Structure formats: C-alpha cells, structure tokens
C-alpha positions in Angstrom: 28.4 -3.5 -14.4 31.4 -2.1 -16.1 34.3 -0.9 -14.0 33.6 2.7 -14.9 29.9 2.5 -13.9 30.8 0.6 -10.7 33.5 3.2 -9.7 30.9 5.9 -9.8 28.8 4.0 -7.2 31.5 3.1 -4.7 31.3 6.3 -2.7 27.5 6.0 -2.6 27.9 2.4 -1.6 30.2 3.4 1.2 27.7 5.8 2.7 24.8 3.5 2.1 26.6 0.6 3.8 27.3 2.7 6.9 23.6 3.8 7.1 22.5 0.2 6.6 24.9 -1.1 9.3 23.6 1.4 11.8 20.0 0.6 10.8 20.4 -3.1 11.0 22.1 -3.0 14.4 19.2 -0.8 15.6 16.7 -3.5 14.3 18.6 -6.3 16.0 18.8 -4.4 19.4 15.1 -3.4 19.2 14.0 -6.9 18.3 16.0 -8.3 21.2 14.3 -6.0 23.6 10.8 -7.0 22.4 8.8 -9.1 24.8 9.5 -12.8 24.6 6.2 -13.9 26.1 8.0 -16.8 27.9 5.8 -16.4 31.0 2.8 -17.3 28.9 4.3 -20.5 27.7 4.7 -19.4 24.1 7.4 -21.0 22.0 10.5 -18.7 21.9 10.7 -18.9 18.1 7.2 -17.4 17.8 8.1 -14.3 19.8 7.4 -11.0 18.0 11.1 -10.0 17.8 12.3 -13.2 16.0 11.5 -12.3 12.4 12.7 -8.6 12.6 15.8 -9.9 14.4 16.6 -12.4 11.6 15.9 -9.7 9.0 18.3 -7.4 10.9 21.0 -10.0 11.0 20.7 -10.7 7.2 20.7 -6.9 6.5 23.8 -6.5 8.7 25.7 -9.2 6.8 24.8 -7.7 3.4 25.7 -4.2 4.6 29.0 -5.4 5.9 29.7 -7.1 2.5 28.8 -3.8 0.8 31.0 -1.9 3.2 34.1 -4.1 2.6 33.5 -4.0 -1.2 33.2 -0.2 -1.2 36.4 0.1 0.9 38.3 -2.1 -1.5 37.2 0.0 -4.5 38.1 3.3 -2.7 34.6 4.4 -1.7 36.0 6.1 1.4 37.3 8.8 -0.9 33.8 10.1 -1.5 34.5 13.4 0.3 37.3 14.4 -2.1 36.5 17.5 -4.2 34.9 16.8 -7.6 34.0 19.0 -10.5 30.5 20.6 -10.4 29.4 19.2 -13.8 30.3 15.6 -12.7 28.2 16.0 -9.5 25.3 17.5 -11.4 25.3 14.6 -13.8 25.4 12.1 -10.9 22.5 13.7 -9.1 20.4 13.6 -12.3 21.2 9.9 -12.7 20.4 9.2 -9.1 17.0 11.0 -9.4 16.1 8.9 -12.4 17.0 5.7 -10.6 15.0 6.6 -7.5 12.0 7.7 -9.7 12.1 4.4 -11.6 12.4 2.4 -8.4 9.5 4.2 -6.9 7.4 3.7 -10.0 8.1 -0.1 -10.2 7.5 -0.5 -6.5 4.2 1.3 -6.6 3.0 -0.8 -9.6 3.9 -3.9 -7.6 2.3 -2.7 -4.3 -0.9 -1.3 -5.8 -1.3 -3.3 -9.0 0.0 -6.7 -8.2 -0.5 -7.4 -4.5 -3.9 -8.7 -3.9 -4.7 -8.9 -7.6 -2.3 -11.5 -8.7 -0.9 -14.7 -7.2 1.8 -13.5 -4.8 4.6 -15.7 -6.3 3.7 -14.6 -9.9 3.4 -10.9 -8.9 6.7 -11.0 -7.0 8.4 -12.8 -9.9 7.2 -10.2 -12.4 8.4 -7.4 -10.1 11.9 -8.9 -9.6 12.2 -9.6 -13.4 11.1 -6.1 -14.3 13.4 -4.5 -11.7 16.5 -6.4 -12.8 15.8 -5.7 -16.5 15.1 -2.1 -15.8 18.5 -1.5 -14.2 20.7 -4.0 -16.1 19.6 -3.5 -19.7 22.1 -1.2 -21.5 20.5 1.4 -23.7 22.2 1.7 -27.0 23.1 -2.0 -27.2 20.9 -4.3 -29.3 18.5 -6.4 -27.2 19.7 -9.6 -28.9 23.2 -8.9 -27.5 21.6 -8.8 -24.0 19.9 -12.1 -24.0 22.0 -13.3 -21.1 20.7 -10.4 -18.9 17.1 -11.5 -19.7 17.8 -15.1 -18.9 19.6 -14.2 -15.7 16.7 -11.9 -14.7 14.1 -14.7 -15.4 16.0 -17.4 -13.5 16.6 -15.0 -10.5 13.0 -13.9 -10.5 11.7 -17.5 -10.5 14.0 -18.7 -7.7 13.6 -15.6 -5.6 9.8 -15.5 -5.8 9.5 -19.2 -4.9 12.0 -18.9 -2.0 10.3 -15.8 -0.6 6.9 -17.5 -0.8 8.2 -20.7 0.8 10.0 -18.9 3.6 7.0 -16.7 4.5 4.4 -19.5 4.3 6.4 -22.4 5.7 8.9 -20.8 8.1 7.1 -17.7 9.3 3.6 -19.2 8.9 2.3 -16.0 7.2 -0.6 -16.2 4.7 0.4 -14.2 1.6 -2.1 -12.3 -0.5 
C-alpha cells in the first residue's frame, strides 16, 4: 500500500484494533470458563475451549500489532474534524470494500465449500481476495506481476497450512 492509502486507514485500524482486542479477550475468557471434562478422564488438550482459546490468543496478538502500528501512524487522531466531502468519499470506498468482501466470501462459502477440495477452494479464495484488494486499477497488469505471484504463493502456503492444522492438530474432517 502507498503511504497515502495507508494513512487513510490508520484511524479505522485504530478503532478496529480496539474492538478486536476486546473481542479476543472475551473469547479467551469464555474459552477458559468452558468445561474441561477432567473428571471424565478426557485429555485436557481435547477440551472444548482449547481451540477457541488458541484462536483468541492469535487474534489478540494480531490485534495488538495492529493497535501499535495504528498508534505509530497517528490513528488515535481519528476523532479530529475532517471535511464532509472527504468523509463521504471514505464511506463510499468502505461500502465498496465491504460489498466485495461479502461477495467473495459468499462465493467461497456457497460455491466452493463442499463442491471443491477444501485446500483448492481455500487457495482460490485467498488468491482472489488478495488480488481483488491489491491490484491497482489504472496500472497495466504486466506491471503488477509481483502482486499476482505474491498472491499465488501466499494462497498455496496458507491453504496447505490451514488444511494441515485443522486435519492434523485439531483432528477435524474438512469438506
């Protein structure tokens, strides 16, 4: 992202990070209070709160990184007065991004899951998502080859790691 595009997001990153910090702490606390089933002789690592707790810890770490990064870039200044036209333009861009995210996620959930191999469907979803938000309109595609290669590598690695973690670590059968 360019510095100009990034600076527009810092205030939103600041608010999102605070929400995510509160949410992840809630997940951690709730997963800790779930029954551990020790009295039934069940392995503590197979307790129902282990996976949500791990996800909560990872989410908390990522939210803290986002929080620190947004503070460094001045995201805490989000409440300063801005011009009306700037705010209107930002809201329109946000609506477009949310709509595209929803569309791609629905295609993945309804069209891919259960119809394609999980790793392949997830890889296509990740590749599409990265390309959708990283490709710069107005620039020739040949000048953006690096973005496509990065998206492909990241999609392959992430889909394989997600599949391995869920199947081998969490012992979950994927569709």
